[in-house]
C-alpha positions in Angstrom: -242.8 -297.2 0.8 -241.2 -295.0 3.5 -239.5 -297.0 6.2 -239.9 -296.1 9.9 -242.4 -293.2 9.5 -242.8 -292.9 13.3 -239.0 -292.5 13.8 -238.8 -290.0 10.9 -241.7 -288.0 12.5 -240.0 -287.9 15.9 -236.7 -286.9 14.2 -238.4 -284.0 12.4 -240.3 -282.9 15.5 -237.1 -282.7 17.5 -234.9 -281.3 14.8 -232.8 -284.4 14.6 -230.9 -285.1 11.3 -229.1 -288.3 10.3 -225.8 -287.1 11.8 -227.4 -286.3 15.2 -229.3 -289.6 15.3 -226.1 -291.5 14.3 -224.5 -290.0 17.4 -227.4 -291.2 19.6 -226.6 -294.8 18.7 -222.8 -294.4 18.4 -222.6 -295.1 14.7 -221.8 -293.2 11.5 -224.1 -291.2 9.2 -223.9 -293.8 6.5 -224.7 -296.7 8.8 -227.7 -294.9 10.4 -228.9 -294.0 6.9 -228.8 -297.7 5.8 -230.7 -298.7 8.9 -233.4 -295.9 8.5 -233.8 -296.9 4.8 -234.2 -300.6 5.6 -230.9 -301.7 4.0 -229.5 -302.8 7.4 -231.1 -303.7 10.7 -231.4 -301.7 13.8 -230.1 -303.8 16.8 -232.2 -304.0 19.9 -229.6 -301.9 21.6 -230.0 -299.2 18.9 -233.8 -299.3 19.4 -233.5 -298.9 23.2 -231.1 -296.0 22.8 -233.4 -294.2 20.3 -236.5 -294.9 22.5 -234.7 -293.6 25.6 -233.5 -290.5 23.8 -237.0 -289.5 22.7 -238.5 -290.5 26.2 -235.9 -288.1 27.7 -237.3 -285.4 25.3 -240.8 -286.0 26.8 -242.2 -288.4 24.2 -244.4 -291.3 25.4 -243.2 -293.9 23.0 -242.2 -297.5 23.0 -239.8 -299.6 20.9 -242.8 -301.3 19.4 -244.4 -297.9 18.5 -241.3 -296.5 16.9 -240.0 -299.6 15.0 -242.8 -302.1 14.5 -246.3 -300.7 14.7 -246.1 -298.9 11.3 -245.4 -302.2 9.5 -248.5 -303.9 10.9 -250.6 -300.9 9.9 -249.4 -301.1 6.3 -250.2 -304.9 6.2 -253.6 -304.3 7.7 -254.5 -301.5 5.3 -253.6 -303.8 2.3 -255.7 -306.6 3.8 -258.6 -304.2 4.4 -258.4 -303.2 0.7 -258.7 -306.8 -0.3 -255.1 -307.5 -1.1 -254.4 -310.6 0.9 -251.2 -311.5 -1.0 -249.7 -308.0 -0.7 -248.4 -308.7 2.8 
């Protein structure tokens, strides 16, 4: 399962690689990669910086949209397919 598809889509749309995104949240490439791949957590401060960065680029996004909505969508799709315990 791909983690943070909305964030990945925004990164691609705006030509942002892992190095550039790491700079947005004042961290290293390795740390940002771990966060993007779900091996470490984004802090709320990270989330706000990323949201603000893309809002400044003209995107109408929220922290919830970028970081949380995709997970609920995956769970709902599994439930709709009859997989109540896939959660």
